[in-house]
N, C-alpha and C positions, 0 to 999 in steps of 0.2 A: 401619540406622534402619528403623523400621516403615513401610510405605506409608500414605500419606493417601488415604483413599476419597474419589471424586468422585461426587456423587449423579448418578443416571441423567439427570436433566434438564439437567445442567451440562457444560460442556467445558473442558478444562484444557490450556494451553498454556505452554511455556518461552519467554519474550520476552527477546530479546538486543539490548541497545542498543549501538550502535558510533559512534565519532566520528572525525572528520578535524580535526586542530588546524593544519595548514598547507596553503596553497593548493598543489595539486600542479603539477608541472611542466608547460607546455604541451606538447600532442602532438597530432598530427593525429586528427580526430574520424573514426570508422570511416564508411564509405560505407552508406548506407541509402536506400531509395526513399520516405521519409517526410518529414514536415515537422512542426514544432510550431505549433500555433495558439494563442495566448492568448486565454483566456476571462476577460474582465475583469469582466462582470456576468452570469454565467450564470444561469439560472432554476433553481430547486431540482429540478424535473423533469428537465430536460436533463443536470444534474449525477449525479442519482441513477440515470439510465438508463446512463450511461457508468460509473459507479462499480459498478452491479451487473454489467454485462456482464463486466468485468475481474476482480471481486473474488469472483464466487459461488463459483467451484472452490475458493477459499481461506477461505471464510466470512467475507469482509468483511460486515460488518453494521452498524458504528457510525454511519454517516451514513444509514442507511435508518430508524433508530429515532428519530432526532432529530426534534424538532418543526420545522415550517416556519420559525419564528423563529430556533431555534437554528442550523439550517443555513444559512439566509441571512445570519446575522450572521458566519459564519466565511468563506464563500465569497464574500461581498460585502467583506470587511475588505481595505482597501488593502494590508495587509502579508501577505496571502496570495495567492500566484499560482498560478493553474491554467492548465496546458496540455494540450490535447487532442493526441494524435498522429495526423495525419491520413495516410492513403495517397495515391497519386497521383490517385485519384478523389474526394478528399476526404472519405472515409469515416472517421469517428472509430475508431481500433483501439488507443489507448492513453492512458495518463494519467500526468502528472507534476504533482504538487502541492507546492509549496515554501512554508513557513512560516516568515516574518521577524518574527513578532511578539515573539520575545525579542530584545532588542537586542543586536547582535554574533553572533547565530546564524541559522544557516539549517537548517531541519529538511526532510528529504525525507520528507513526511507520507504520499503515497501515490505509487506507482511501479509500473507494470506495463503487460501488453498483455493483449488479449483472448485466450481460452484457445487459439485455433488458432495463435497466434504465439508463445506462451510457450516458452521453452527452445530458441528457434531461433538465439539469438546477437543478436538486435536489442537486447537490453539494453545491450550496450557502447555502441551508438549512443545510446541514451536516456541513459545514464549521464554520457557525454560532454557532453550537452547541460544535465544537471542540474548538472555541476560548474562549467560555464561561467556559467550563470545564477545559481548559488548563491553563488559566490566573489566577491561585490562588494566594493568598497572597504572597507566598514564591517563585513565578516563576519569574525570570528576563528575561527570554529568552524561545521562543518557535522556533522550527525548523522542518524541513521536508527535505525529499530528493525525488527527481523524476529521471526518466532516460529516454532514448529515446525508450525504449519498451513500456512505458506508453502510455495512451491515448494521441494523438497528442495536445490536448488542455490542458494537465496538468499542464505543465509549466506556462504557460500564466495564467492559473486559480490561481495557487499559488501566482503569483505576484499581480493578481488584488485584491486579498485579503490582500495584505500588506506584504508579504514575500519577502526578497530582497536576490538574490544569493550572495553567499560568497566562494563558492568553487567547483571546477569541477574536475572530474577524469574519467579515462576508467576503467570499469570493464569487466573481462572475466570470463566465468564460462562454464562448461561442459553442452552442450544442454539436459535439464531435459526430452525433448521428446524422444532422442535417448536411454535414460537410462529406460523409462518406467515410470517414476515418473509423467509425464503428457501426455496426448494422442497426437499423431502424428498430428492431426489436429488443435491442441491448437495454438494460436498466428499465424495465417495465414499470417500476415504482416512481419513475421521474417522467412526468407528462411530457410528450412530444408534441410541440406546437408546429404544425406543418404549415408553412407560409404558402404553399402551392394551392392548398385548398382551403386555407383558413379553418382547420379542424383541429382539434385535439386529440391526438391517439392516446 
């Protein structure tokens, strides 16, 4: 089939959605020098700061372009649980966001560590926390999505933890680096097409 051209100011990614339909068997959680801190009423500034620290390398931008009211409505919803991962000094180095707004479902909306800790195995500990918190008595399905902009091991990581792919789609969006939402050096693995000088960075 012929290729579909993506305009220079746009980014395209393949999004894979995965689900888990049965509560996994209990198993000991991996050891890690971290703890989860529940943010019940985080300020939008505090939330965005952690979101940006973790997601900038992977072009996370959705929560950065929302209005104050839109973001406050989500992170202040009682059915959305936001947990910061803190190190032994109380410094926030990770994020776990669980969305229970659909009855009977728990979505892992955001999951990750700061760049310095990504890919070092700490995700196994955080996933154990996510599954323990997500599989509550009224939940029949947990799900998550990943895309080709994420860490290259993300899809395999979710599958190893019992999530099964059930849908795939192509998403395109305006490059947030060109709009100044994220710095131009963010996500160097994704080519930046600069229309000002028609070059590829």
